[in-house]
MARBA-797337 format. One record per residue (C-alpha): x, y, z; residue in three letters. Coordinates in steps of 0.1 Angstrom, whole numbers, padded with zeros to 4 digits. Example, Ala and Ser with C-alpha at 12.3 -4.5 7.8 and 13.67 -1.06 7.14 Angstrom:
BEGIN
<node <0123 -0045 0078> ALA>
<node <0137 -0011 0071> SER>
***
This chain:
BEGIN
<node <0661 1100 0690> MET>
<node <0682 1070 0679> SER>
<node <0719 1066 0689> ASN>
<node <0718 1102 0701> GLY>
<node <0706 1114 0666> LEU>
<node <0677 1137 0661> ASN>
<node <0652 1130 0633> LEU>
<node <0670 1151 0606> ALA>
<node <0703 1135 0615> GLN>
<node <0688 1100 0613> GLN>
<node <0674 1108 0578> GLU>
<node <0708 1119 0566> ALA>
<node <0725 1088 0581> VAL>
<node <0700 1063 0568> ASN>
<node <0700 1075 0532> TYR>
<node <0727 1055 0514> MET>
<node <0715 1047 0479> HIS>
<node <0724 1079 0460> GLY>
<node <0737 1114 0462> PRO>
<node <0729 1133 0495> CYS>
<node <0735 1169 0505> LEU>
<node <0734 1175 0543> VAL>
<node <0730 1213 0550> LEU>
<node <0746 1213 0584> ALA>
<node <0740 1246 0602> GLY>
<node <0766 1258 0627> ALA>
<node <0768 1236 0658> GLY>
<node <0742 1211 0643> SER>
<node <0764 1180 0647> GLY>
<node <0778 1174 0613> LYS>
<node <0808 1153 0625> THR>
<node <0783 1132 0644> ARG>
<node <0763 1126 0612> VAL>
<node <0794 1117 0591> ILE>
<node <0808 1092 0617> THR>
<node <0774 1076 0622> HIS>
<node <0769 1074 0585> LYS>
<node <0803 1056 0582> ILE>
<node <0790 1031 0609> ALA>
<node <0756 1028 0591> ARG>
<node <0773 1020 0557> LEU>
<node <0794 0993 0574> MET>
<node <0763 0979 0591> GLN>
<node <0746 0977 0557> ALA>
<node <0775 0955 0544> GLY>
<node <0799 0980 0527> LEU>
<node <0835 0971 0534> ASP>
<node <0853 0997 0555> ALA>
<node <0881 0999 0529> LYS>
<node <0855 1011 0503> ARG>
<node <0845 1042 0524> ILE>
<node <0863 1075 0522> ALA>
<node <0857 1106 0543> ALA>
<node <0874 1137 0531> ILE>
<node <0879 1169 0550> THR>
<node <0901 1200 0548> PHE>
<node <0924 1199 0578> THR>
<node <0946 1173 0595> ASN>
<node <0930 1182 0628> LYS>
<node <0895 1176 0615> ALA>
<node <0906 1143 0600> ALA>
<node <0922 1132 0632> THR>
<node <0890 1140 0652> GLU>
<node <0868 1122 0627> MET>
<node <0890 1092 0628> ARG>
<node <0889 1091 0667> GLU>
<node <0851 1094 0667> ARG>
<node <0846 1068 0641> ALA>
<node <0869 1044 0661> LYS>
<node <0847 1050 0692> ALA>
<node <0816 1040 0671> LEU>
<node <0828 1010 0651> VAL>
<node <0860 0999 0669> GLY>
<node <0892 0988 0653> ARG>
<node <0876 0984 0618> ASP>
<node <0876 1023 0616> ALA>
<node <0913 1021 0607> LYS>
<node <0904 1006 0573> HIS>
<node <0882 1036 0564> VAL>
<node <0901 1062 0544> LEU>
<node <0897 1094 0565> ILE>
<node <0919 1121 0552> CYS>
<node <0923 1156 0538> THR>
<node <0917 1163 0501> PHE>
<node <0955 1167 0497> HIS>
<node <0963 1134 0514> ALA>
<node <0938 1117 0491> LEU>
<node <0957 1133 0462> GLY>
<node <0990 1120 0475> VAL>
<node <0975 1085 0478> ARG>
<node <0963 1086 0442> LEU>
<node <0996 1099 0429> LEU>
<node <1018 1075 0449> ARG>
<node <0998 1046 0436> GLN>
<node <0990 1056 0400> ASP>
<node <1011 1087 0393> GLY>
<node <1034 1067 0370> ALA>
<node <1008 1073 0343> ALA>
<node <1017 1110 0345> LEU>
<node <1055 1104 0347> GLY>
<node <1057 1107 0385> LEU>
<node <1077 1082 0405> LYS>
<node <1061 1070 0438> PRO>
<node <1088 1089 0458> GLN>
<node <1080 1123 0444> PHE>
<node <1086 1153 0467> SER>
<node <1060 1177 0480> ILE>
<node <1074 1212 0481> LEU>
<node <1068 1237 0509> ASP>
<node <1062 1274 0504> THR>
<node <1099 1284 0508> ASP>
<node <1109 1259 0481> ASP>
<node <1082 1272 0457> VAL>
<node <1093 1308 0463> THR>
<node <1129 1299 0456> SER>
<node <1121 1280 0424> ILE>
<node <1098 1308 0411> LEU>
<node <1126 1334 0418> LYS>
<node <1149 1312 0396> ASP>
<node <1122 1307 0369> ALA>
<node <1114 1344 0368> GLY>
<node <1149 1357 0370> GLY>
<node <1142 1377 0402> SER>
<node <1159 1379 0436> THR>
<node <1128 1396 0452> ASP>
<node <1109 1372 0474> ALA>
<node <1078 1395 0475> ALA>
<node <1076 1394 0437> THR>
<node <1079 1357 0437> ALA>
<node <1051 1354 0462> ARG>
<node <1029 1375 0439> GLN>
<node <1036 1350 0411> TRP>
<node <1029 1322 0435> GLN>
<node <0994 1335 0444> TRP>
<node <0985 1340 0408> ALA>
<node <0997 1305 0398> ILE>
<node <0979 1290 0427> SER>
<node <0946 1307 0417> ALA>
<node <0950 1294 0381> TRP>
<node <0957 1259 0393> LYS>
<node <0927 1260 0417> SER>
<node <0906 1270 0387> ALA>
<node <0920 1241 0367> GLY>
<node <0941 1261 0343> LEU>
<node <0976 1251 0330> ASN>
<node <1002 1277 0319> ALA>
<node <0991 1278 0282> ALA>
<node <0954 1283 0292> GLN>
<node <0964 1310 0318> ALA>
<node <0984 1329 0291> GLU>
<node <0955 1326 0267> ALA>
<node <0931 1342 0293> GLN>
<node <0956 1368 0305> ALA>
<node <0941 1403 0309> LYS>
<node <0973 1423 0307> ASP>
<node <1011 1420 0303> ASP>
<node <1017 1412 0340> ILE>
<node <0994 1382 0338> GLU>
<node <1010 1371 0304> ARG>
<node <1045 1373 0320> THR>
<node <1033 1354 0351> THR>
<node <1018 1327 0329> ALA>
<node <1052 1322 0310> ARG>
<node <1070 1320 0344> ILE>
<node <1044 1294 0354> MET>
<node <1054 1273 0323> ALA>
<node <1091 1275 0333> ARG>
<node <1082 1267 0370> TYR>
<node <1062 1236 0359> GLU>
<node <1093 1224 0338> GLU>
<node <1114 1226 0369> ARG>
<node <1089 1207 0390> LEU>
<node <1089 1179 0365> THR>
<node <1127 1178 0365> ALA>
<node <1128 1177 0403> TYR>
<node <1101 1150 0404> GLN>
<node <1082 1174 0427> SER>
<node <1047 1188 0432> VAL>
<node <1033 1218 0450> ASP>
<node <1002 1217 0472> PHE>
<node <0979 1228 0443> ASP>
<node <0992 1199 0422> ASP>
<node <0979 1174 0449> LEU>
<node <0944 1182 0436> ILE>
<node <0951 1192 0400> GLY>
<node <0973 1162 0391> LEU>
<node <0949 1136 0405> PRO>
<node <0921 1153 0385> LEU>
<node <0942 1150 0353> LYS>
<node <0951 1114 0362> LEU>
<node <0914 1104 0366> LEU>
<node <0902 1124 0336> ARG>
<node <0928 1112 0311> ASP>
<node <0933 1076 0322> HIS>
<node <0901 1056 0321> ALA>
<node <0917 1025 0337> GLU>
<node <0928 1045 0367> VAL>
<node <0894 1062 0370> ARG>
<node <0876 1028 0368> ASP>
<node <0899 1014 0394> LYS>
<node <0891 1042 0420> TRP>
<node <0854 1043 0412> GLN>
<node <0852 1005 0419> ALA>
<node <0873 1009 0450> LEU>
<node <0853 1037 0466> LEU>
<node <0817 1025 0474> GLY>
<node <0807 1058 0492> HIS>
<node <0825 1091 0496> VAL>
<node <0817 1116 0524> LEU>
<node <0829 1152 0520> VAL>
<node <0831 1175 0550> ASP>
<node <0829 1213 0548> GLU>
<node <0817 1210 0512> TYR>
<node <0811 1247 0509> GLN>
<node <0849 1252 0510> ASP>
<node <0856 1232 0479> THR>
<node <0870 1249 0448> ASN>
<node <0863 1241 0412> ALA>
<node <0891 1215 0409> THR>
<node <0881 1197 0440> GLN>
<node <0845 1195 0427> TYR>
<node <0856 1180 0394> GLU>
<node <0879 1155 0413> LEU>
<node <0849 1144 0435> LEU>
<node <0827 1139 0404> LYS>
<node <0853 1116 0388> LEU>
<node <0858 1096 0421> LEU>
<node <0821 1089 0425> VAL>
<node <0812 1085 0388> GLY>
<node <0776 1085 0375> GLU>
<node <0762 1064 0404> ARG>
<node <0769 1094 0426> GLY>
<node <0772 1075 0459> ARG>
<node <0784 1104 0480> PHE>
<node <0773 1125 0510> THR>
<node <0783 1162 0509> ALA>
<node <0781 1180 0543> VAL>
<node <0783 1217 0543> GLY>
<node <0767 1251 0550> ASP>
<node <0763 1278 0524> ASP>
<node <0761 1303 0553> ASP>
<node <0796 1294 0564> GLN>
<node <0814 1298 0530> SER>
<node <0842 1322 0539> ILE>
<node <0871 1311 0517> TYR>
<node <0862 1327 0483> GLY>
<node <0895 1345 0484> TRP>
<node <0913 1312 0481> ARG>
<node <0891 1297 0454> GLY>
<node <0862 1282 0473> ALA>
<node <0830 1287 0453> THR>
<node <0793 1284 0462> LEU>
<node <0788 1273 0425> ASP>
<node <0796 1238 0437> ASN>
<node <0765 1238 0459> LEU>
<node <0744 1253 0431> ARG>
<node <0755 1227 0407> LYS>
<node <0746 1196 0428> LEU>
<node <0708 1196 0422> PRO>
<node <0714 1202 0385> GLN>
<node <0741 1176 0379> GLU>
<node <0725 1150 0403> TYR>
<node <0687 1153 0398> PRO>
<node <0680 1126 0424> THR>
<node <0700 1145 0451> LEU>
<node <0685 1141 0486> LYS>
<node <0687 1173 0506> VAL>
<node <0685 1171 0544> VAL>
<node <0687 1202 0566> LYS>
<node <0702 1201 0601> LEU>
<node <0688 1232 0619> GLU>
<node <0689 1222 0655> GLN>
<node <0719 1238 0671> ASN>
<node <0735 1220 0701> TYR>
<node <0761 1247 0708> ARG>
<node <0746 1281 0715> SER>
<node <0718 1298 0734> THR>
<node <0687 1312 0718> GLY>
<node <0699 1348 0721> ALA>
<node <0731 1340 0703> ILE>
<node <0713 1321 0675> LEU>
<node <0687 1348 0670> ARG>
<node <0716 1373 0664> ALA>
<node <0732 1349 0640> ALA>
<node <0700 1342 0621> ASN>
<node <0693 1380 0618> ASN>
<node <0728 1388 0605> VAL>
<node <0727 1362 0577> ILE>
<node <0691 1369 0567> GLN>
<node <0700 1396 0541> PRO>
<node <0722 1372 0521> ASN>
<node <0705 1353 0492> PRO>
<node <0697 1317 0502> LYS>
<node <0706 1286 0482> LEU>
<node <0688 1265 0508> PHE>
<node <0669 1285 0534> PRO>
<node <0672 1274 0570> LYS>
<node <0668 1288 0605> THR>
<node <0689 1276 0634> LEU>
<node <0671 1269 0667> PHE>
<node <0682 1256 0701> SER>
<node <0668 1239 0732> GLU>
<node <0695 1253 0754> LEU>
<node <0673 1282 0766> GLY>
<node <0674 1319 0760> GLU>
<node <0707 1326 0778> GLY>
<node <0723 1360 0783> GLU>
<node <0716 1388 0759> PRO>
<node <0742 1395 0733> VAL>
<node <0761 1426 0744> ARG>
<node <0773 1454 0722> VAL>
<node <0802 1473 0737> VAL>
<node <0812 1507 0724> ASP>
<node <0848 1518 0732> CYS>
<node <0868 1550 0727> ASP>
<node <0897 1534 0709> ASN>
<node <0916 1501 0705> GLU>
<node <0934 1504 0739> GLU>
<node <0901 1510 0756> HIS>
<node <0886 1481 0738> GLU>
<node <0914 1458 0750> ALA>
<node <0910 1470 0786> GLU>
<node <0873 1463 0785> ARG>
<node <0879 1428 0770> MET>
<node <0903 1420 0799> VAL>
<node <0877 1433 0824> THR>
<node <0850 1412 0809> ARG>
<node <0871 1380 0812> ILE>
<node <0880 1388 0848> GLN>
<node <0844 1396 0857> SER>
<node <0829 1364 0841> ILE>
<node <0855 1343 0860> ARG>
<node <0849 1361 0893> ALA>
<node <0812 1354 0889> ASN>
<node <0818 1317 0883> GLY>
<node <0808 1319 0846> GLY>
<node <0841 1305 0833> GLY>
<node <0865 1287 0856> LYS>
<node <0892 1280 0830> ASP>
<node <0911 1305 0808> TRP>
<node <0905 1282 0778> LYS>
<node <0867 1290 0781> ASP>
<node <0874 1325 0765> PHE>
<node <0882 1335 0729> ALA>
<node <0888 1370 0714> VAL>
<node <0881 1370 0677> LEU>
<node <0890 1396 0651> TYR>
<node <0891 1401 0613> ARG>
<node <0928 1406 0607> ALA>
<node <0960 1394 0622> ASN>
<node <0974 1429 0630> HIS>
<node <0945 1434 0655> GLN>
<node <0960 1409 0679> ALA>
<node <0989 1430 0692> ARG>
<node <0970 1454 0713> ILE>
<node <0950 1425 0730> PHE>
<node <0982 1406 0736> GLU>
<node <0996 1436 0754> GLN>
<node <0965 1440 0776> ALA>
<node <0965 1403 0785> LEU>
<node <1002 1404 0794> ARG>
<node <0997 1434 0817> ARG>
<node <0968 1415 0834> ALA>
<node <0990 1384 0836> GLN>
<node <0964 1363 0818> ILE>
<node <0979 1334 0798> PRO>
<node <0970 1333 0761> TYR>
<node <0979 1319 0727> LYS>
<node <0976 1334 0692> VAL>
<node <0959 1308 0671> SER>
<node <0974 1304 0636> GLY>
<node <1008 1314 0648> GLY>
<node <1040 1298 0635> GLN>
<node <1036 1262 0627> SER>
<node <1060 1237 0643> PHE>
<node <1070 1227 0607> PHE>
<node <1078 1263 0598> ASP>
<node <1106 1265 0622> ARG>
<node <1140 1267 0605> ALA>
<node <1155 1237 0624> GLU>
<node <1125 1215 0614> ILE>
<node <1127 1226 0578> ARG>
<node <1164 1216 0579> ASP>
<node <1156 1181 0590> LEU>
<node <1127 1177 0566> CYS>
<node <1150 1187 0537> ALA>
<node <1172 1157 0545> TRP>
<node <1142 1134 0548> LEU>
<node <1129 1146 0515> ARG>
<node <1163 1139 0499> LEU>
<node <1163 1103 0512> TRP>
<node <1128 1098 0497> VAL>
<node <1135 1115 0464> ASN>
<node <1171 1121 0452> ASN>
<node <1159 1143 0424> ASP>
<node <1145 1169 0448> ASP>
<node <1170 1197 0440> ASP>
<node <1157 1222 0466> PRO>
<node <1161 1195 0493> ALA>
<node <1196 1187 0480> PHE>
<node <1208 1223 0483> LEU>
<node <1195 1227 0518> ARG>
<node <1209 1194 0530> SER>
<node <1244 1198 0515> VAL>
<node <1248 1232 0531> THR>
<node <1231 1225 0565> THR>
<node <1253 1220 0585> PRO>
<node <1281 1233 0564> LYS>
<node <1305 1205 0552> ARG>
<node <1331 1223 0531> GLY>
<node <1311 1224 0499> ILE>
<node <1310 1260 0489> GLY>
<node <1288 1282 0467> HIS>
<node <1312 1280 0437> GLN>
<node <1312 1242 0437> THR>
<node <1274 1241 0439> LEU>
<node <1271 1267 0411> GLN>
<node <1293 1246 0388> SER>
<node <1274 1215 0397> LEU>
<node <1241 1232 0389> GLY>
<node <1254 1244 0355> THR>
<node <1267 1209 0347> PHE>
<node <1233 1193 0358> ALA>
<node <1213 1218 0337> SER>
<node <1235 1211 0306> LYS>
<node <1230 1174 0308> TYR>
<node <1194 1176 0321> LYS>
<node <1202 1158 0354> LEU>
<node <1192 1163 0389> SER>
<node <1220 1177 0412> LEU>
<node <1222 1143 0430> PHE>
<node <1225 1124 0397> GLU>
<node <1251 1149 0384> ALA>
<node <1275 1145 0413> LEU>
<node <1281 1108 0404> PHE>
<node <1287 1116 0367> SER>
<node <1321 1105 0353> ASN>
<node <1323 1138 0334> SER>
<node <1320 1160 0366> LEU>
<node <1358 1160 0370> ALA>
<node <1360 1181 0338> SER>
<node <1343 1211 0355> VAL>
<node <1353 1207 0391> LEU>
<node <1387 1201 0409> PRO>
<node <1392 1166 0423> GLN>
<node <1389 1177 0459> ARG>
<node <1354 1192 0453> ALA>
<node <1343 1161 0434> VAL>
<node <1355 1140 0463> GLY>
<node <1335 1160 0488> SER>
<node <1304 1157 0467> LEU>
<node <1309 1119 0463> HIS>
<node <1313 1116 0500> GLU>
<node <1280 1135 0506> PHE>
<node <1262 1114 0479> GLY>
<node <1274 1081 0494> ARG>
<node <1263 1092 0529> TYR>
<node <1228 1101 0516> VAL>
<node <1225 1067 0499> ASN>
<node <1236 1050 0531> ASP>
<node <1210 1069 0551> LEU>
<node <1183 1061 0526> GLU>
<node <1191 1024 0528> PHE>
<node <1191 1023 0566> ARG>
<node <1159 1044 0569> ALA>
<node <1142 1019 0545> ARG>
<node <1151 0991 0569> HIS>
<node <1144 1010 0602> THR>
<node <1111 0999 0616> VAL>
<node <1095 1006 0650> GLY>
<node <1097 1035 0675> ALA>
<node <1129 1025 0694> GLU>
<node <1150 1018 0663> ASP>
<node <1138 1049 0645> ALA>
<node <1146 1071 0675> ARG>
<node <1181 1056 0679> ALA>
<node <1187 1060 0641> PHE>
<node <1176 1097 0641> LEU>
<node <1197 1106 0671> LEU>
<node <1228 1089 0656> GLU>
<node <1223 1107 0623> TRP>
<node <1220 1141 0641> LEU>
<node <1252 1133 0660> LYS>
<node <1270 1123 0627> ASP>
<node <1262 1156 0610> ILE>
<node <1269 1177 0641> GLY>
<node <1235 1193 0641> TYR>
<node <1234 1202 0678> GLU>
<node <1267 1220 0675> LYS>
<node <1254 1237 0643> HIS>
<node <1225 1252 0663> LEU>
<node <1246 1264 0692> TYR>
<node <1272 1279 0669> ASP>
<node <1245 1298 0649> GLY>
<node <1228 1314 0679> GLU>
<node <1241 1342 0701> ASP>
<node <1216 1331 0728> SER>
<node <1224 1298 0744> GLU>
<node <1188 1297 0757> LYS>
<node <1174 1300 0721> LEU>
<node <1198 1274 0708> ALA>
<node <1186 1250 0736> ALA>
<node <1150 1257 0727> SER>
<node <1156 1249 0690> ARG>
<node <1174 1217 0700> TRP>
<node <1145 1207 0722> THR>
<node <1122 1211 0691> ASN>
<node <1146 1188 0671> VAL>
<node <1144 1161 0698> LEU>
<node <1106 1165 0699> GLU>
<node <1105 1161 0662> PHE>
<node <1125 1129 0664> CYS>
<node <1101 1115 0691> ASP>
<node <1072 1124 0669> TRP>
<node <1087 1106 0639> MET>
<node <1096 1075 0660> ALA>
<node <1060 1072 0674> GLN>
<node <1047 1071 0639> ARG>
<node <1072 1044 0629> CYS>
<node <1059 1024 0659> GLY>
<node <1022 1030 0649> GLY>
<node <1016 1047 0682> GLU>
<node <0998 1077 0667> ILE>
<node <0973 1079 0638> ASP>
<node <0989 1098 0609> ASP>
<node <0967 1128 0601> ALA>
<node <0977 1125 0564> ALA>
<node <0957 1093 0563> GLY>
<node <0986 1073 0550> VAL>
<node <0999 1054 0581> ALA>
<node <0974 1042 0605> MET>
<node <0976 1033 0642> ALA>
<node <0990 0999 0651> SER>
<node <1007 0996 0617> GLU>
<node <1045 0998 0620> LYS>
<node <1062 1018 0592> LYS>
<node <1097 1021 0582> ASN>
<node <1113 1055 0586> LEU>
<node <1113 1062 0548> LEU>
<node <1075 1056 0546> GLU>
<node <1069 1080 0575> VAL>
<node <1092 1106 0558> ALA>
<node <1069 1105 0527> GLN>
<node <1040 1119 0548> THR>
<node <1059 1148 0564> ILE>
<node <1050 1176 0539> ALA>
<node <1013 1171 0545> LEU>
<node <1014 1176 0583> LEU>
<node <1013 1213 0590> SER>
<node <1012 1210 0628> THR>
<node <1020 1186 0656> ILE>
<node <0984 1188 0670> SER>
<node <0994 1170 0702> GLU>
<node <1015 1201 0712> ARG>
<node <0984 1222 0717> GLU>
<node <0962 1198 0737> LYS>
<node <0948 1210 0770> ASP>
<node <0964 1244 0771> GLN>
<node <0946 1264 0797> ASN>
<node <0949 1298 0779> VAL>
<node <0927 1325 0764> VAL>
<node <0926 1321 0726> THR>
<node <0932 1351 0703> LEU>
<node <0922 1342 0667> SER>
<node <0912 1356 0634> THR>
<node <0876 1347 0624> LEU>
<node <0889 1325 0595> HIS>
<node <0911 1305 0619> ALA>
<node <0882 1301 0644> ALA>
<node <0859 1283 0620> LYS>
<node <0850 1249 0633> GLY>
<node <0859 1258 0669> LEU>
<node <0837 1269 0698> GLU>
<node <0841 1285 0733> TRP>
<node <0817 1292 0762> PRO>
<node <0825 1329 0761> HIS>
<node <0834 1348 0729> VAL>
<node <0844 1384 0724> MET>
<node <0841 1396 0688> LEU>
<node <0862 1428 0686> VAL>
<node <0870 1456 0661> GLY>
<node <0835 1453 0645> VAL>
<node <0837 1486 0626> VAL>
<node <0831 1496 0590> GLU>
<node <0863 1490 0570> GLY>
<node <0874 1461 0591> LEU>
<node <0843 1440 0593> LEU>
<node <0832 1442 0566> PRO>
<node <0867 1446 0554> PHE>
<node <0872 1473 0527> LYS>
<node <0905 1473 0507> PRO>
<node <0924 1506 0508> GLU>
<node <0922 1512 0470> ASP>
<node <0895 1498 0448> GLU>
<node <0913 1512 0418> GLY>
<node <0880 1516 0400> GLY>
<node <0884 1480 0387> LYS>
<node <0860 1461 0410> VAL>
<node <0826 1457 0394> VAL>
<node <0795 1460 0416> SER>
<node <0788 1423 0414> GLU>
<node <0822 1414 0430> SER>
<node <0816 1441 0457> ILE>
<node <0783 1425 0465> THR>
<node <0797 1390 0466> GLN>
<node <0825 1402 0489> ARG>
<node <0800 1419 0512> LEU>
<node <0780 1386 0514> GLN>
<node <0812 1367 0523> GLU>
<node <0820 1393 0550> GLU>
<node <0785 1388 0564> ARG>
<node <0790 1351 0565> ARG>
<node <0823 1357 0583> LEU>
<node <0804 1377 0610> MET>
<node <0779 1348 0612> TYR>
<node <0807 1324 0618> VAL>
<node <0821 1346 0645> GLY>
<node <0787 1348 0663> ILE>
<node <0781 1311 0661> THR>
<node <0814 1302 0678> ARG>
<node <0799 1313 0712> ALA>
<node <0782 1288 0734> GLN>
<node <0770 1308 0765> ARG>
<node <0779 1345 0761> SER>
<node <0788 1368 0733> LEU>
<node <0801 1404 0734> ALA>
<node <0805 1424 0702> VAL>
<node <0827 1455 0705> SER>
<node <0835 1485 0683> TRP>
<node <0856 1517 0686> THR>
<node <0847 1553 0680> LYS>
<node <0882 1559 0668> ARG>
<node <0908 1536 0654> ARG>
<node <0944 1538 0643> LYS>
<node <0950 1539 0606> LYS>
<node <0987 1541 0598> GLY>
<node <1000 1568 0622> ARG>
<node <0967 1586 0625> GLU>
<node <0936 1582 0646> MET>
<node <0905 1583 0624> VAL>
<node <0868 1583 0633> ALA>
<node <0852 1549 0631> ALA>
<node <0816 1537 0626> GLN>
<node <0800 1506 0640> PRO>
<node <0797 1478 0614> SER>
<node <0764 1475 0596> ARG>
<node <0764 1439 0609> PHE>
<node <0758 1452 0645> ILE>
<node <0725 1468 0633> ALA>
<node <0717 1436 0613> GLU>
<node <0718 1415 0645> MET>
<node <0686 1434 0654> ALA>
<node <0693 1430 0692> LEU>
<node <0668 1458 0701> GLU>
<node <0638 1442 0683> LYS>
<node <0611 1427 0706> THR>
<node <0599 1402 0680> THR>
<node <0580 1371 0691> THR>
<node <0606 1345 0698> ARG>
<node <0600 1311 0683> GLU>
<node <0595 1284 0709> ASP>
<node <0621 1256 0701> PRO>
<node <0596 1231 0714> ARG>
<node <0571 1242 0687> GLU>
<node <0598 1239 0661> LYS>
<node <0607 1204 0672> LEU>
<node <0570 1194 0672> LYS>
<node <0566 1206 0636> ALA>
<node <0598 1188 0626> LEU>
<node <0585 1155 0642> ARG>
<node <0552 1159 0623> ALA>
<node <0570 1165 0591> GLU>
<node <0592 1134 0595> PHE>
<node <0562 1113 0606> ALA>
<node <0544 1123 0574> LYS>
<node <0575 1114 0553> LYS>
<node <0576 1080 0570> ALA>
<node <0538 1074 0563> GLN>
<node <0543 1084 0527> ASP>
<node <0572 1060 0523> THR>
<node <0553 1032 0539> ALA>
<node <0523 1039 0517> ALA>
<node <0544 1039 0486> ALA>
<node <0560 1006 0496> ALA>
<node <0526 0990 0503> ALA>
<node <0513 1002 0469> ALA>
<node <0544 0987 0452> ALA>
<node <0538 0954 0470> THR>
<node <0502 0953 0461> ALA>
<node <0510 0961 0424> ALA>
<node <0535 0933 0424> GLY>
<node <0510 0908 0439> ALA>
<node <0484 0918 0413> ALA>
***
């Protein structure tokens, strides 16, 4: 060991001169490898500003930043540690002018996108607009524009959606706005089409580390290639056995391509698991075994055999929930888990949570449903964010419409409709249009006066926000602004329940504190834009809002049982895990109607991904794992017979196979690495001798 690293981890950390793929099995210390490699690169003389570490969630980026700081100290703040989307924002803010974007462009949320698509498609139905949104997102993730999507359309529905996509893109351009998919697609276009920008970023980034590489989609892979250039100085860390996001565009082709496109690729396998017991890992290894292997590996642990994995058969879902509660109470009574937060109940689909929530409430056990409503999805926070977006980008029409009507200020629907028609006619944003000298020809003077008053107020807020720096000043400014617009009164007037209104106002105050702390540099910005100890003005902080999906500080140290889908549980771990509802039709999941359109290959691929999902669930457990299934389950209003999932049999729990001794595995690994070291030394000696001759 060196610096707490095992031999395989050391090999991954010390290889710095070319492309490197680290196959990090579940619980094998991938974040440790990434942060130590950052430290090693800096130790070797690479400037911290030339290192980028990219991951998929704000929470992961924050954790990585904290661990890097613990290793290298304050210099860690200069390393670009962020999500793919935050990196895209940085590229576009700095160089987006080449694509016609101003630095203050807006990032639209899901509600804004739905609203714009309804307008572009001439529909009032939100469900239809969401269908268009999913199709357009899939096309963008595959790197297709509207014209290419229409050319590849398989039927009239897809052709119509592609034409709506074209109108949607026109509106985004007019609003100086982008959606989340654009934060990958537009930087790719920027680097591909503008050599000077590409050269600049390739020179800037000396080494790029990518976490959860198996979750990248086609567009993210192409973006990475353009960032690292032909020299290929990158470290991709991932696990093909944990690729569970095919439904949102992630593709294992990105792993397959690496050895082909980078022939000098160094592959390092991390197989020692530091999380789970031998019994749990054996079940995981057995489950994943039927899947085809890109890079075969077998997890092992030195943590001992541990408790056997238990399979629990139940009569129905109510019985299953009761047995789950009994298991939690029994483990706690026997001293196995002293805190509620030591327990997690994992399931395939969100709708399964309800019956377990009811059972936990009856037993007076505190719990949380992971993946519930984000703080930023609350209506009151969306209201405030719309105002902030308008300060940053006056051309953001969706933000304008929400701000001008929340709270109400005497500007009615007819006035806004006339303003919209006028703005469309002269190709202006709504904010630009309200200051036009010709506006009085379509609106009465009183309406024009109200719009002018609103416009001047927004300009004043923007100016003051730009010059408000530091936590105390930011907090005072935000509270004064909320008082000016009467937002607290707006909340109380709009709610029948005073208690609910008070709760919403508390959320608003918490949001103001959160913004103020970032202005004061008190908290690292998970978007990777503002760093700790750097004071920012309020307008700069407002630019990062759309990237931050949760206030992670809110969920720290909650002593509650976790209920979570398997997808939301990835990357997490608990001492005691209950994997519930493991029946055919749920896990693996089978859509209600195949429609005869799904070819056998896609069915096979889907089954393989479902198997990887089961593997992810098993490997969340540290000390104990129970897997439950029901003999009957509710389907609609009927009770139907259910069968245990094929994955339960694949765990092969009843087999009395010879168990591999982890000490023997470690001994073999040490011998393998010793031979590698001897071969390297021999090659170096031969090269020296040849040079001397």
